[in-house]
VMD Tcl script that draws the C-alpha trace (Angstrom):
set ca {
  {-11.72 18.55 7.84}
  {-14.50 18.41 9.38}
  {-16.16 16.30 5.81}
  {-14.87 19.01 3.80}
  {-13.58 18.52 0.78}
  {-9.64 19.50 -0.62}
  {-10.92 21.73 -2.87}
  {-10.34 25.53 -1.42}
  {-12.30 27.56 -3.74}
  {-15.36 25.46 -4.75}
  {-18.59 28.13 -3.06}
  {-21.59 25.97 -2.82}
  {-21.71 22.24 -2.57}
  {-23.56 22.07 -6.01}
  {-20.30 22.61 -7.30}
  {-18.31 20.41 -4.66}
  {-20.69 17.57 -6.25}
  {-19.50 18.60 -9.82}
  {-15.92 18.45 -8.76}
  {-15.65 14.93 -7.98}
  {-18.06 14.44 -10.45}
  {-15.52 15.27 -13.17}
  {-12.44 13.80 -11.25}
  {-13.35 10.56 -11.11}
  {-15.06 10.44 -14.20}
  {-11.33 11.07 -15.82}
  {-9.61 8.02 -13.25}
  {-12.31 5.85 -14.80}
  {-11.06 7.04 -18.19}
  {-7.80 7.49 -18.05}
  {-7.91 3.87 -16.04}
  {-10.55 1.73 -18.46}
  {-8.55 3.38 -21.10}
  {-4.33 1.78 -19.89}
  {-5.50 -0.74 -18.51}
  {-5.32 -4.35 -20.19}
  {-7.90 -6.06 -22.02}
  {-9.83 -2.49 -21.77}
  {-11.96 -1.92 -18.47}
  {-10.29 -4.53 -15.81}
  {-10.62 -1.69 -13.20}
  {-12.16 -3.73 -10.33}
  {-12.60 -7.64 -9.46}
  {-16.52 -7.79 -10.30}
  {-15.46 -6.81 -14.09}
  {-12.69 -9.30 -13.61}
  {-15.23 -12.07 -12.27}
  {-17.76 -11.48 -14.50}
  {-15.27 -11.80 -17.67}
  {-13.58 -15.00 -16.33}
  {-17.57 -16.60 -14.95}
  {-18.48 -15.30 -19.11}
  {-15.10 -17.65 -20.38}
  {-13.17 -14.90 -22.15}
  {-10.61 -15.06 -19.76}
  {-8.58 -18.23 -17.37}
  {-9.68 -18.69 -14.15}
  {-5.53 -18.69 -13.70}
  {-5.13 -15.20 -15.12}
  {-8.27 -13.81 -13.48}
  {-6.91 -14.46 -10.50}
  {-3.49 -12.78 -10.81}
  {-6.07 -9.63 -11.90}
  {-7.94 -10.50 -8.96}
  {-4.39 -10.02 -7.03}
  {-3.14 -6.82 -8.89}
  {-6.63 -5.16 -8.49}
  {-6.78 -5.62 -4.62}
  {-2.74 -4.41 -4.16}
  {-3.32 -1.55 -6.49}
  {-5.61 -0.41 -4.26}
  {-4.09 -0.61 -1.38}
  {-1.15 1.22 -2.97}
  {-2.94 4.01 -3.75}
  {-4.79 3.89 -0.28}
  {-1.47 4.27 1.19}
  {-0.32 6.92 -1.30}
  {-3.37 8.85 -0.57}
  {-2.44 8.42 3.54}
  {0.74 9.67 2.79}
  {0.25 12.85 0.54}
  {-3.23 14.35 2.29}
  {-1.10 13.63 5.34}
  {-3.54 11.76 7.09}
  {-6.42 14.26 6.39}
  {-8.92 12.11 4.86}
  {-11.54 10.95 7.06}
  {-12.32 7.46 6.85}
}
mol new
graphics top color blue
foreach p $ca { graphics top sphere $p radius 0.5 }
foreach p [lrange $ca 0 end-1] q [lrange $ca 1 end] { graphics top cylinder $p $q radius 0.2 }
display resetview
């Protein structure tokens, strides 16, 4: 796709950027609301919470494995849905 976004009606670079920012904001907001204990959406947050003693190491490892499997699955679904049009 030569580096262009999958938004066909965007007219300018600013519009493209704004669309990406809004999409990421909504996605992150939903992820925080549906995540257990309100915010384990990446391994860095989970690591900090384990270090802080708020969850056990075993629970942290389970969260880490789930986060990595979830991100891998999301990538595979994205590749399937877009038929490989996303550039690496």
